[in-house]
C-alpha positions in Angstrom: 0.0 0.0 -0.1 1.1 3.5 -0.5 1.6 6.5 1.8 -1.3 6.8 4.3 -3.5 10.0 3.3 -2.7 13.0 5.5 -5.7 14.7 6.7 -6.0 18.3 7.0 -5.8 20.0 10.5 -9.2 21.6 11.8 -8.0 25.0 11.2 -7.0 24.7 7.4 -10.1 22.8 7.0 -12.3 25.5 8.2 -10.1 28.4 6.4 -10.6 26.5 3.2 -14.4 26.6 3.6 -14.1 30.3 4.2 -12.3 31.0 1.1 -14.8 28.9 -0.7 -17.7 31.4 1.1 -15.9 34.1 -0.1 -16.4 33.5 -3.9 -19.9 34.7 -3.4 -18.4 38.0 -2.5 -19.6 41.2 -4.7 -16.6 43.6 -4.2 -14.1 44.4 -6.6 -11.2 44.8 -4.5 -11.1 42.1 -2.0 -13.4 38.9 -1.2 -13.7 37.6 2.4 -15.5 34.6 3.7 -16.1 34.1 7.3 -17.2 30.6 9.0 -18.0 30.3 12.4 -17.6 27.2 14.4 -18.9 25.9 17.6 -18.3 22.3 18.9 -16.9 21.4 15.7 -20.0 22.3 13.6 -20.2 25.1 11.1 -23.2 27.4 12.5 -22.8 30.2 10.2 -21.3 31.6 7.0 -20.9 35.0 5.6 -19.6 36.9 2.9 -18.5 40.7 1.9 -21.2 42.6 -0.3 -23.6 44.9 -0.5 -26.3 45.2 1.7 -29.6 42.9 0.5 -31.5 45.1 -2.4 -28.6 47.4 -3.0 -26.6 47.4 -6.2 -23.5 45.5 -5.8 -20.1 47.1 -7.1 -19.4 44.0 -9.3 -22.8 44.9 -10.9 -21.8 48.5 -11.4 -18.1 48.0 -12.6 -16.8 50.1 -9.7 -15.7 50.6 -6.2 -15.5 53.5 -4.4 -12.6 52.2 -2.2 -10.3 50.9 -4.9 -7.6 53.1 -4.1 -8.2 53.9 -0.1 -6.1 52.1 2.2 -7.3 48.9 3.6 -8.8 48.6 7.1 -8.8 52.6 7.4 -11.6 52.9 9.4 -13.7 55.2 7.1 -16.2 53.0 5.3 -18.9 55.8 4.5 -18.1 55.1 1.0 -18.7 51.6 0.5 -21.8 49.7 0.5 -20.5 46.5 1.6 -21.6 44.5 4.9 -18.5 42.8 6.0 -18.0 38.8 5.9 -18.0 39.0 9.9 -21.2 41.1 10.2 -23.4 39.1 7.9 -22.5 35.7 9.7 -22.9 37.4 12.9 -26.3 38.5 11.8 -27.6 35.1 11.4 -27.0 34.5 15.0 -27.9 35.2 18.6 -25.0 35.6 21.5 -26.2 32.6 22.8 -25.0 30.6 19.9 -21.9 32.5 19.5 -20.2 32.0 23.0 -17.4 29.9 23.1 -17.1 29.6 18.8 -14.3 30.1 16.7 -14.6 32.8 13.7 -12.5 31.7 10.7 -11.5 34.3 8.1 -10.2 34.2 4.6 -9.9 36.0 1.8 -8.3 37.0 -2.0 -7.0 40.5 -3.0 -7.9 41.3 -6.5 -6.3 44.3 -6.9 -3.4 42.6 -9.0 -3.5 40.9 -12.2 -4.2 37.8 -10.3 -6.4 37.1 -7.3 -3.8 36.6 -4.2 -4.9 34.5 -1.3 -4.4 36.9 1.6 -2.0 35.8 4.5 -3.3 38.6 6.6 -6.9 38.6 7.2 -7.9 40.2 10.3 -11.0 42.0 11.4 -11.4 45.7 11.0 -11.9 47.7 14.0 -15.6 47.9 14.0 -15.9 43.8 13.2 -13.2 43.3 15.8 -15.5 44.7 18.6 -18.7 43.0 17.3 -16.8 39.5 17.8 -15.7 40.6 21.2 -19.3 41.3 22.2 -20.7 38.1 20.6 -18.4 35.9 23.1 -16.2 34.3 20.3 -13.2 33.1 21.8 -10.7 33.0 18.9 -10.2 34.6 15.4 -8.3 32.2 13.1 -6.8 33.6 9.7 -4.5 32.2 7.6 -0.8 33.2 8.4 2.3 33.0 6.1 4.1 29.8 5.7 6.8 29.1 7.7 
């Protein structure tokens, strides 16, 4: 028999799911996907995109924030709801206490999408995550 199959560790597994969720994003600058996991089960997912019933940037063909610094804190010109916010909107606090949030994304600013290795919540999402009772945020790290 050949070599035994190497299973993915759980963090990689859930980050891969978050990256797949990010493919639904309507943003032209960055695609983010979020997976909230509790007791080793996915309880919610979310991706970044325009609020319901609003025109998506991918449909308009333009992004007002294309040349604005990432995580600058001023999102007044951005119609998107963040991936973490969309996932949290599906759950009550009692469901998120003790959960883990996985965040993955791709930067679309170059010729080809680049899987981001520094995914972290913006300051507003960070505060929402703290208040939700989520105990840990996992984002893809650079390969050692």
